[in-house]
VOTI-744155 format. One record per atom (N, C-alpha, C): residue number from 1; residue in three letters; x, y, z. Coordinates in Angstrom, 2 decimals. Atoms other than C-alpha are relative to their C-alpha. Layout:
<rec resi="NUM" resn="ALA" east="X" north="Y" up="Z"/>
...
This chain:
<rec resi="1" resn="UNK" east="-0.03" north="0.42" up="1.10"/>
<rec resi="1" resn="UNK" east="65.74" north="37.93" up="12.90"/>
<rec resi="1" resn="UNK" east="-0.20" north="0.78" up="-0.96"/>
<rec resi="2" resn="UNK" east="0.56" north="-1.14" up="1.32"/>
<rec resi="2" resn="UNK" east="66.09" north="39.88" up="9.68"/>
<rec resi="2" resn="UNK" east="-0.84" north="-0.88" up="-1.22"/>
<rec resi="3" resn="UNK" east="0.84" north="0.32" up="0.70"/>
<rec resi="3" resn="UNK" east="64.70" north="38.99" up="6.81"/>
<rec resi="3" resn="UNK" east="0.01" north="-1.23" up="-1.13"/>
<rec resi="4" resn="UNK" east="0.15" north="0.48" up="0.57"/>
<rec resi="4" resn="UNK" east="63.82" north="35.78" up="4.99"/>
<rec resi="4" resn="UNK" east="-0.44" north="-0.52" up="-0.75"/>
<rec resi="5" resn="UNK" east="1.08" north="0.90" up="1.39"/>
<rec resi="5" resn="UNK" east="62.46" north="33.65" up="2.27"/>
<rec resi="5" resn="UNK" east="0.65" north="-1.48" up="-0.49"/>
<rec resi="6" resn="UNK" east="-0.40" north="1.03" up="0.68"/>
<rec resi="6" resn="UNK" east="62.60" north="30.16" up="0.71"/>
<rec resi="6" resn="UNK" east="-0.35" north="-0.47" up="-0.76"/>
<rec resi="7" resn="UNK" east="-0.02" north="0.04" up="1.48"/>
<rec resi="7" resn="UNK" east="62.79" north="28.13" up="-2.53"/>
<rec resi="7" resn="UNK" east="-0.13" north="-1.92" up="0.55"/>
<rec resi="8" resn="UNK" east="-0.20" north="1.33" up="0.11"/>
<rec resi="8" resn="UNK" east="62.01" north="24.30" up="-3.12"/>
<rec resi="8" resn="UNK" east="-0.41" north="-0.44" up="-1.23"/>
<rec resi="9" resn="UNK" east="0.19" north="0.47" up="1.43"/>
<rec resi="9" resn="UNK" east="62.62" north="22.53" up="-6.20"/>
<rec resi="9" resn="UNK" east="-0.27" north="-1.09" up="-0.04"/>
<rec resi="10" resn="UNK" east="0.02" north="1.71" up="-0.14"/>
<rec resi="10" resn="UNK" east="61.00" north="18.89" up="-6.33"/>
<rec resi="10" resn="UNK" east="0.41" north="-0.95" up="-1.31"/>
<rec resi="11" resn="UNK" east="0.36" north="1.46" up="0.34"/>
<rec resi="11" resn="UNK" east="61.38" north="15.64" up="-7.94"/>
<rec resi="11" resn="UNK" east="1.33" north="0.87" up="-1.52"/>
<rec resi="12" resn="UNK" east="-0.76" north="-0.23" up="0.64"/>
<rec resi="12" resn="UNK" east="64.59" north="16.88" up="-9.77"/>
<rec resi="12" resn="UNK" east="0.95" north="-1.50" up="-0.35"/>
<rec resi="13" resn="UNK" east="-1.02" north="1.17" up="0.65"/>
<rec resi="13" resn="UNK" east="66.89" north="13.98" up="-11.94"/>
<rec resi="13" resn="UNK" east="0.90" north="0.05" up="0.53"/>
<rec resi="14" resn="UNK" east="-1.49" north="-0.79" up="0.07"/>
<rec resi="14" resn="UNK" east="70.05" north="14.53" up="-11.07"/>
<rec resi="14" resn="UNK" east="1.13" north="-0.91" up="-0.91"/>
<rec resi="15" resn="UNK" east="-1.63" north="0.91" up="0.92"/>
<rec resi="15" resn="UNK" east="73.07" north="13.46" up="-13.05"/>
<rec resi="15" resn="UNK" east="0.74" north="-0.52" up="0.43"/>
<rec resi="16" resn="UNK" east="-1.14" north="1.21" up="-0.94"/>
<rec resi="16" resn="UNK" east="75.65" north="10.80" up="-12.42"/>
<rec resi="16" resn="UNK" east="0.30" north="0.90" up="1.24"/>
<rec resi="17" resn="UNK" east="-0.92" north="-1.00" up="-0.76"/>
<rec resi="17" resn="UNK" east="76.91" north="11.71" up="-9.23"/>
<rec resi="17" resn="UNK" east="-0.64" north="1.04" up="0.80"/>
<rec resi="18" resn="UNK" east="0.86" north="-0.84" up="-0.73"/>
<rec resi="18" resn="UNK" east="74.52" north="13.54" up="-7.90"/>
<rec resi="18" resn="UNK" east="0.10" north="1.11" up="0.77"/>
<rec resi="19" resn="UNK" east="-0.76" north="-1.09" up="-0.91"/>
<rec resi="19" resn="UNK" east="74.91" north="15.99" up="-5.11"/>
<rec resi="19" resn="UNK" east="0.66" north="0.17" up="0.63"/>
<rec resi="20" resn="UNK" east="-1.28" north="0.18" up="-0.91"/>
<rec resi="20" resn="UNK" east="77.73" north="16.02" up="-2.64"/>
<rec resi="20" resn="UNK" east="-0.80" north="0.29" up="1.20"/>
<rec resi="21" resn="UNK" east="0.62" north="-0.18" up="-0.91"/>
<rec resi="21" resn="UNK" east="76.40" north="16.04" up="0.92"/>
<rec resi="21" resn="UNK" east="1.10" north="0.16" up="1.20"/>
<rec resi="22" resn="UNK" east="-0.99" north="0.41" up="-0.23"/>
<rec resi="22" resn="UNK" east="78.07" north="16.70" up="3.91"/>
<rec resi="22" resn="UNK" east="-0.57" north="-1.28" up="1.28"/>
<rec resi="23" resn="UNK" east="0.52" north="0.80" up="-0.85"/>
<rec resi="23" resn="UNK" east="76.33" north="14.11" up="6.37"/>
<rec resi="23" resn="UNK" east="0.13" north="-1.22" up="-1.19"/>
<rec resi="24" resn="UNK" east="-0.38" north="1.26" up="0.85"/>
<rec resi="24" resn="UNK" east="76.38" north="11.06" up="3.64"/>
<rec resi="24" resn="UNK" east="0.57" north="0.10" up="-1.00"/>
<rec resi="25" resn="UNK" east="-0.57" north="0.19" up="1.25"/>
<rec resi="25" resn="UNK" east="78.16" north="11.93" up="0.77"/>
<rec resi="25" resn="UNK" east="-0.82" north="-0.02" up="-1.38"/>
<rec resi="26" resn="UNK" east="1.48" north="-0.15" up="1.50"/>
<rec resi="26" resn="UNK" east="76.15" north="11.91" up="-2.96"/>
<rec resi="26" resn="UNK" east="-1.17" north="-0.82" up="0.86"/>
<rec resi="27" resn="UNK" east="1.63" north="0.40" up="0.13"/>
<rec resi="27" resn="UNK" east="72.45" north="12.13" up="-3.04"/>
<rec resi="27" resn="UNK" east="-0.02" north="-0.26" up="-1.62"/>
<rec resi="28" resn="UNK" east="0.16" north="0.21" up="0.94"/>
<rec resi="28" resn="UNK" east="71.31" north="10.95" up="-6.06"/>
<rec resi="28" resn="UNK" east="-1.29" north="-0.54" up="-0.37"/>
<rec resi="29" resn="UNK" east="0.94" north="0.17" up="0.72"/>
<rec resi="29" resn="UNK" east="68.49" north="10.14" up="-8.82"/>
<rec resi="29" resn="UNK" east="-1.55" north="0.91" up="0.53"/>
<rec resi="30" resn="UNK" east="1.06" north="-0.79" up="-0.39"/>
<rec resi="30" resn="UNK" east="64.85" north="11.94" up="-7.70"/>
<rec resi="30" resn="UNK" east="0.31" north="0.52" up="1.59"/>
<rec resi="31" resn="UNK" east="-0.18" north="-1.27" up="-1.22"/>
<rec resi="31" resn="UNK" east="65.72" north="14.78" up="-5.48"/>
<rec resi="31" resn="UNK" east="-0.65" north="1.48" up="0.28"/>
<rec resi="32" resn="UNK" east="0.91" north="-1.42" up="-0.36"/>
<rec resi="32" resn="UNK" east="64.28" north="17.89" up="-3.80"/>
<rec resi="32" resn="UNK" east="1.14" north="0.77" up="0.43"/>
<rec resi="33" resn="UNK" east="-0.86" north="-0.37" up="-0.38"/>
<rec resi="33" resn="UNK" east="66.43" north="20.88" up="-3.31"/>
<rec resi="33" resn="UNK" east="-0.92" north="1.16" up="1.00"/>
<rec resi="34" resn="UNK" east="0.14" north="-1.10" up="-0.79"/>
<rec resi="34" resn="UNK" east="66.07" north="23.54" up="-0.47"/>
<rec resi="34" resn="UNK" east="0.81" north="0.72" up="0.19"/>
<rec resi="35" resn="UNK" east="-0.44" north="-1.19" up="-0.27"/>
<rec resi="35" resn="UNK" east="66.98" north="26.68" up="0.12"/>
<rec resi="35" resn="UNK" east="-0.34" north="1.32" up="0.76"/>
<rec resi="36" resn="UNK" east="0.28" north="-0.66" up="-1.19"/>
<rec resi="36" resn="UNK" east="66.59" north="29.26" up="2.94"/>
<rec resi="36" resn="UNK" east="0.99" north="1.05" up="-0.10"/>
<rec resi="37" resn="UNK" east="-0.70" north="-1.18" up="-0.27"/>
<rec resi="37" resn="UNK" east="67.74" north="32.75" up="3.09"/>
<rec resi="37" resn="UNK" east="-0.26" north="0.59" up="0.77"/>
<rec resi="38" resn="UNK" east="0.50" north="-1.00" up="-1.20"/>
<rec resi="38" resn="UNK" east="68.38" north="34.68" up="6.03"/>
<rec resi="38" resn="UNK" east="1.36" north="0.14" up="0.51"/>
<rec resi="39" resn="UNK" east="-1.48" north="-0.69" up="-0.57"/>
<rec resi="39" resn="UNK" east="71.04" north="36.89" up="7.29"/>
<rec resi="39" resn="UNK" east="0.95" north="-0.27" up="-0.89"/>
<rec resi="40" resn="UNK" east="-0.79" north="0.04" up="0.63"/>
<rec resi="40" resn="UNK" east="72.87" north="37.38" up="4.38"/>
<rec resi="40" resn="UNK" east="0.72" north="-1.24" up="-0.71"/>
<rec resi="41" resn="UNK" east="-0.99" north="0.91" up="0.29"/>
<rec resi="41" resn="UNK" east="73.41" north="33.63" up="3.57"/>
<rec resi="41" resn="UNK" east="-1.36" north="-1.04" up="-0.72"/>
<rec resi="42" resn="UNK" east="1.45" north="0.88" up="0.70"/>
<rec resi="42" resn="UNK" east="71.51" north="30.93" up="1.37"/>
<rec resi="42" resn="UNK" east="1.00" north="-1.89" up="0.41"/>
<rec resi="43" resn="UNK" east="-0.64" north="1.70" up="-0.50"/>
<rec resi="43" resn="UNK" east="72.02" north="27.59" up="3.06"/>
<rec resi="43" resn="UNK" east="-1.30" north="-1.03" up="-0.87"/>
<rec resi="44" resn="UNK" east="0.15" north="0.70" up="1.10"/>
<rec resi="44" resn="UNK" east="71.56" north="24.59" up="0.76"/>
<rec resi="44" resn="UNK" east="-0.49" north="-1.21" up="0.81"/>
<rec resi="45" resn="UNK" east="-0.33" north="1.66" up="-0.12"/>
<rec resi="45" resn="UNK" east="70.14" north="21.08" up="1.54"/>
<rec resi="45" resn="UNK" east="-0.60" north="-0.77" up="-0.89"/>
<rec resi="46" resn="UNK" east="0.25" north="1.12" up="1.30"/>
<rec resi="46" resn="UNK" east="68.90" north="17.91" up="-0.50"/>
<rec resi="46" resn="UNK" east="-0.80" north="-1.21" up="0.86"/>
<rec resi="47" resn="UNK" east="0.75" north="1.13" up="-0.95"/>
<rec resi="47" resn="UNK" east="66.56" north="14.97" up="0.57"/>
<rec resi="47" resn="UNK" east="-0.33" north="-1.08" up="-1.55"/>
<rec resi="48" resn="UNK" east="0.86" north="0.66" up="0.81"/>
<rec resi="48" resn="UNK" east="65.38" north="12.65" up="-1.78"/>
<rec resi="48" resn="UNK" east="-1.27" north="-0.40" up="0.18"/>
<rec resi="49" resn="UNK" east="1.73" north="-0.27" up="-0.10"/>
<rec resi="49" resn="UNK" east="61.76" north="13.18" up="-2.81"/>
<rec resi="49" resn="UNK" east="-0.66" north="-0.55" up="0.59"/>
<rec resi="50" resn="UNK" east="1.45" north="0.46" up="-0.75"/>
<rec resi="50" resn="UNK" east="59.28" north="12.19" up="-0.69"/>
<rec resi="50" resn="UNK" east="0.38" north="-0.69" up="1.23"/>
<rec resi="51" resn="UNK" east="-0.99" north="0.35" up="-1.43"/>
<rec resi="51" resn="UNK" east="61.92" north="11.35" up="2.36"/>
<rec resi="51" resn="UNK" east="-0.33" north="0.97" up="0.96"/>
<rec resi="52" resn="UNK" east="0.22" north="-1.06" up="-0.90"/>
<rec resi="52" resn="UNK" east="61.90" north="12.94" up="5.57"/>
<rec resi="52" resn="UNK" east="1.33" north="0.78" up="0.26"/>
<rec resi="53" resn="UNK" east="-1.50" north="-0.22" up="-0.87"/>
<rec resi="53" resn="UNK" east="65.77" north="13.21" up="6.49"/>
<rec resi="53" resn="UNK" east="0.06" north="1.09" up="-1.78"/>
<rec resi="54" resn="UNK" east="-0.10" north="-1.22" up="1.19"/>
<rec resi="54" resn="UNK" east="66.96" north="16.53" up="4.59"/>
<rec resi="54" resn="UNK" east="2.13" north="-0.20" up="0.69"/>
<rec resi="55" resn="UNK" east="-1.05" north="-0.13" up="-0.01"/>
<rec resi="55" resn="UNK" east="70.78" north="16.63" up="4.08"/>
<rec resi="55" resn="UNK" east="0.49" north="1.08" up="0.02"/>
<rec resi="56" resn="UNK" east="-0.85" north="-1.37" up="0.35"/>
<rec resi="56" resn="UNK" east="73.35" north="19.93" up="3.89"/>
<rec resi="56" resn="UNK" east="0.75" north="-0.39" up="-1.14"/>
<rec resi="57" resn="UNK" east="-0.66" north="0.18" up="1.17"/>
<rec resi="57" resn="UNK" east="74.89" north="20.35" up="0.41"/>
<rec resi="57" resn="UNK" east="1.19" north="0.54" up="0.52"/>
<rec resi="58" resn="UNK" east="-1.12" north="0.20" up="-0.51"/>
<rec resi="58" resn="UNK" east="78.51" north="20.14" up="0.83"/>
<rec resi="58" resn="UNK" east="0.44" north="1.43" up="-0.46"/>
<rec resi="59" resn="UNK" east="-0.41" north="-1.57" up="-0.04"/>
<rec resi="59" resn="UNK" east="79.95" north="24.19" up="0.90"/>
<rec resi="59" resn="UNK" east="-1.29" north="0.97" up="0.38"/>
<rec resi="60" resn="UNK" east="1.18" north="-0.84" up="-0.42"/>
<rec resi="60" resn="UNK" east="76.40" north="25.26" up="2.27"/>
<rec resi="60" resn="UNK" east="0.94" north="0.34" up="1.59"/>
<rec resi="61" resn="UNK" east="0.65" north="-1.18" up="0.37"/>
<rec resi="61" resn="UNK" east="75.98" north="28.33" up="3.71"/>
<rec resi="61" resn="UNK" east="0.88" north="0.45" up="-1.50"/>
<rec resi="62" resn="UNK" east="-0.44" north="-1.07" up="1.16"/>
<rec resi="62" resn="UNK" east="77.00" north="30.50" up="0.48"/>
<rec resi="62" resn="UNK" east="-0.71" north="1.73" up="0.21"/>
<rec resi="63" resn="UNK" east="0.56" north="-1.75" up="0.18"/>
<rec resi="63" resn="UNK" east="77.00" north="34.46" up="1.07"/>
<rec resi="63" resn="UNK" east="-0.77" north="0.38" up="-1.27"/>
<rec resi="64" resn="UNK" east="0.89" north="-0.70" up="1.34"/>
<rec resi="64" resn="UNK" east="73.84" north="35.93" up="-0.81"/>
<rec resi="64" resn="UNK" east="-0.45" north="1.07" up="0.76"/>
<rec resi="65" resn="UNK" east="0.54" north="-1.12" up="-0.39"/>
<rec resi="65" resn="UNK" east="73.56" north="39.55" up="-0.27"/>
<rec resi="65" resn="UNK" east="-1.52" north="0.16" up="0.20"/>
<rec resi="66" resn="UNK" east="1.23" north="-0.52" up="0.43"/>
<rec resi="66" resn="UNK" east="70.13" north="39.81" up="-1.55"/>
<rec resi="66" resn="UNK" east="-0.90" north="-1.05" up="-0.13"/>
<rec resi="67" resn="UNK" east="0.82" north="1.25" up="0.61"/>
<rec resi="67" resn="UNK" east="67.02" north="37.61" up="-2.22"/>
<rec resi="67" resn="UNK" east="0.38" north="-0.32" up="-0.85"/>
<rec resi="68" resn="UNK" east="0.02" north="0.26" up="1.67"/>
<rec resi="68" resn="UNK" east="67.35" north="37.94" up="-5.67"/>
<rec resi="68" resn="UNK" east="1.59" north="-1.29" up="0.22"/>
<rec resi="69" resn="UNK" east="-1.52" north="0.57" up="0.47"/>
<rec resi="69" resn="UNK" east="71.35" north="36.80" up="-5.09"/>
<rec resi="69" resn="UNK" east="-0.24" north="-1.94" up="0.59"/>
<rec resi="70" resn="UNK" east="0.19" north="1.01" up="-0.22"/>
<rec resi="70" resn="UNK" east="69.92" north="34.04" up="-3.05"/>
<rec resi="70" resn="UNK" east="-1.03" north="-1.17" up="-0.90"/>
<rec resi="71" resn="UNK" east="0.65" north="1.12" up="0.67"/>
<rec resi="71" resn="UNK" east="67.25" north="32.68" up="-5.31"/>
<rec resi="71" resn="UNK" east="1.09" north="-0.27" up="-1.29"/>
<rec resi="72" resn="UNK" east="-1.26" north="0.39" up="1.22"/>
<rec resi="72" resn="UNK" east="70.23" north="33.02" up="-8.32"/>
<rec resi="72" resn="UNK" east="0.81" north="-1.33" up="0.57"/>
<rec resi="73" resn="UNK" east="-0.54" north="1.21" up="-0.36"/>
<rec resi="73" resn="UNK" east="72.15" north="30.28" up="-5.96"/>
<rec resi="73" resn="UNK" east="-1.27" north="-1.17" up="-0.06"/>
<rec resi="74" resn="UNK" east="0.87" north="1.26" up="0.12"/>
<rec resi="74" resn="UNK" east="69.00" north="28.18" up="-5.60"/>
<rec resi="74" resn="UNK" east="0.15" north="-0.74" up="-1.93"/>
<rec resi="75" resn="UNK" east="0.25" north="0.61" up="1.27"/>
<rec resi="75" resn="UNK" east="68.47" north="27.92" up="-9.32"/>
<rec resi="75" resn="UNK" east="1.78" north="-0.41" up="-0.40"/>
<rec resi="76" resn="UNK" east="-0.54" north="0.76" up="0.35"/>
<rec resi="76" resn="UNK" east="71.94" north="27.47" up="-9.94"/>
<rec resi="76" resn="UNK" east="0.52" north="-1.24" up="0.90"/>
<rec resi="77" resn="UNK" east="-0.08" north="1.48" up="-0.69"/>
<rec resi="77" resn="UNK" east="71.99" north="24.19" up="-7.29"/>
<rec resi="77" resn="UNK" east="-0.81" north="-1.09" up="-1.07"/>
<rec resi="78" resn="UNK" east="1.04" north="0.87" up="0.66"/>
<rec resi="78" resn="UNK" east="69.13" north="22.88" up="-9.33"/>
<rec resi="78" resn="UNK" east="0.85" north="-0.30" up="-1.48"/>
<rec resi="79" resn="UNK" east="-0.50" north="0.55" up="1.27"/>
<rec resi="79" resn="UNK" east="71.01" north="22.96" up="-12.69"/>
<rec resi="79" resn="UNK" east="1.53" north="-0.63" up="0.45"/>
<rec resi="80" resn="UNK" east="-1.61" north="0.51" up="-0.72"/>
<rec resi="80" resn="UNK" east="74.65" north="21.94" up="-10.80"/>
<rec resi="80" resn="UNK" east="-0.33" north="-1.80" up="0.56"/>
<rec resi="81" resn="UNK" east="1.06" north="1.17" up="-0.68"/>
<rec resi="81" resn="UNK" east="71.86" north="19.12" up="-9.43"/>
<rec resi="81" resn="UNK" east="-0.02" north="-0.92" up="-1.46"/>
<rec resi="82" resn="UNK" east="0.25" north="0.68" up="1.21"/>
<rec resi="82" resn="UNK" east="71.00" north="18.09" up="-13.05"/>
<rec resi="82" resn="UNK" east="0.96" north="-1.00" up="-0.71"/>
<rec resi="83" resn="UNK" east="-0.98" north="-0.02" up="0.33"/>
<rec resi="83" resn="UNK" east="74.21" north="18.07" up="-14.44"/>
<rec resi="83" resn="UNK" east="0.89" north="-1.29" up="0.85"/>
<rec resi="84" resn="UNK" east="-0.87" north="1.00" up="-0.62"/>
<rec resi="84" resn="UNK" east="75.71" north="15.93" up="-11.44"/>
<rec resi="84" resn="UNK" east="1.28" north="-0.38" up="0.79"/>
<rec resi="85" resn="UNK" east="-1.37" north="0.26" up="-0.41"/>
<rec resi="85" resn="UNK" east="79.06" north="14.79" up="-10.90"/>
<rec resi="85" resn="UNK" east="0.06" north="0.27" up="1.44"/>
<rec resi="86" resn="UNK" east="-0.35" north="-0.35" up="-1.35"/>
<rec resi="86" resn="UNK" east="78.72" north="15.47" up="-6.92"/>
<rec resi="86" resn="UNK" east="0.50" north="0.89" up="0.30"/>
<rec resi="87" resn="UNK" east="-0.15" north="-1.99" up="0.41"/>
<rec resi="87" resn="UNK" east="78.03" north="19.20" up="-7.31"/>
<rec resi="87" resn="UNK" east="-0.33" north="0.27" up="1.46"/>
<rec resi="88" resn="UNK" east="-0.35" north="-0.41" up="-1.18"/>
<rec resi="88" resn="UNK" east="78.44" north="21.09" up="-4.51"/>
<rec resi="88" resn="UNK" east="-0.58" north="1.36" up="0.17"/>
<rec resi="89" resn="UNK" east="0.49" north="-1.47" up="-0.13"/>
<rec resi="89" resn="UNK" east="77.00" north="24.40" up="-3.37"/>
<rec resi="89" resn="UNK" east="1.16" north="0.97" up="-0.91"/>
<rec resi="90" resn="UNK" east="-0.80" north="-0.82" up="1.05"/>
<rec resi="90" resn="UNK" east="77.58" north="27.20" up="-6.12"/>
<rec resi="90" resn="UNK" east="0.78" north="1.31" up="1.22"/>
<rec resi="91" resn="UNK" east="-0.89" north="-1.26" up="-1.01"/>
<rec resi="91" resn="UNK" east="80.38" north="29.96" up="-4.77"/>
<rec resi="91" resn="UNK" east="0.20" north="1.28" up="-1.11"/>
<rec resi="92" resn="UNK" east="-0.57" north="-0.87" up="1.22"/>
<rec resi="92" resn="UNK" east="81.23" north="33.28" up="-6.76"/>
<rec resi="92" resn="UNK" east="-0.66" north="-0.17" up="-1.53"/>
<rec resi="93" resn="UNK" east="0.62" north="0.25" up="1.46"/>
<rec resi="93" resn="UNK" east="78.60" north="32.43" up="-9.68"/>
<rec resi="93" resn="UNK" east="0.05" north="-1.16" up="-0.73"/>
<rec resi="94" resn="UNK" east="-0.92" north="1.41" up="0.16"/>
<rec resi="94" resn="UNK" east="80.05" north="28.90" up="-10.21"/>
<rec resi="94" resn="UNK" east="-0.55" north="-0.92" up="0.76"/>
<rec resi="95" resn="UNK" east="0.54" north="0.75" up="-0.46"/>
<rec resi="95" resn="UNK" east="78.09" north="26.04" up="-9.54"/>
<rec resi="95" resn="UNK" east="1.28" north="-1.28" up="-0.12"/>
<rec resi="96" resn="UNK" east="-1.30" north="0.68" up="-0.03"/>
<rec resi="96" resn="UNK" east="80.90" north="23.23" up="-8.76"/>
<rec resi="96" resn="UNK" east="-0.47" north="-1.46" up="0.12"/>
């Protein structure tokens, strides 16, 4: 296993439409985002803050060559969640 790290941002109030997930569709309201960077990929997950279940953000994993790239992906995902609109994982510098 190569280098890895992770970031978690709790208490995000999502915009209308929230964050789209693979398993259950949009998650919205008070949410927590988690990004794990491992083997050149940023894996994004979301949960309702305080819940135990995590859901895969649609479009995850995202290529991220460096730890800094993965941190940027995490921050773009936080901003996309705040904007809402069934946000998906950011690719090519853009959050959808």
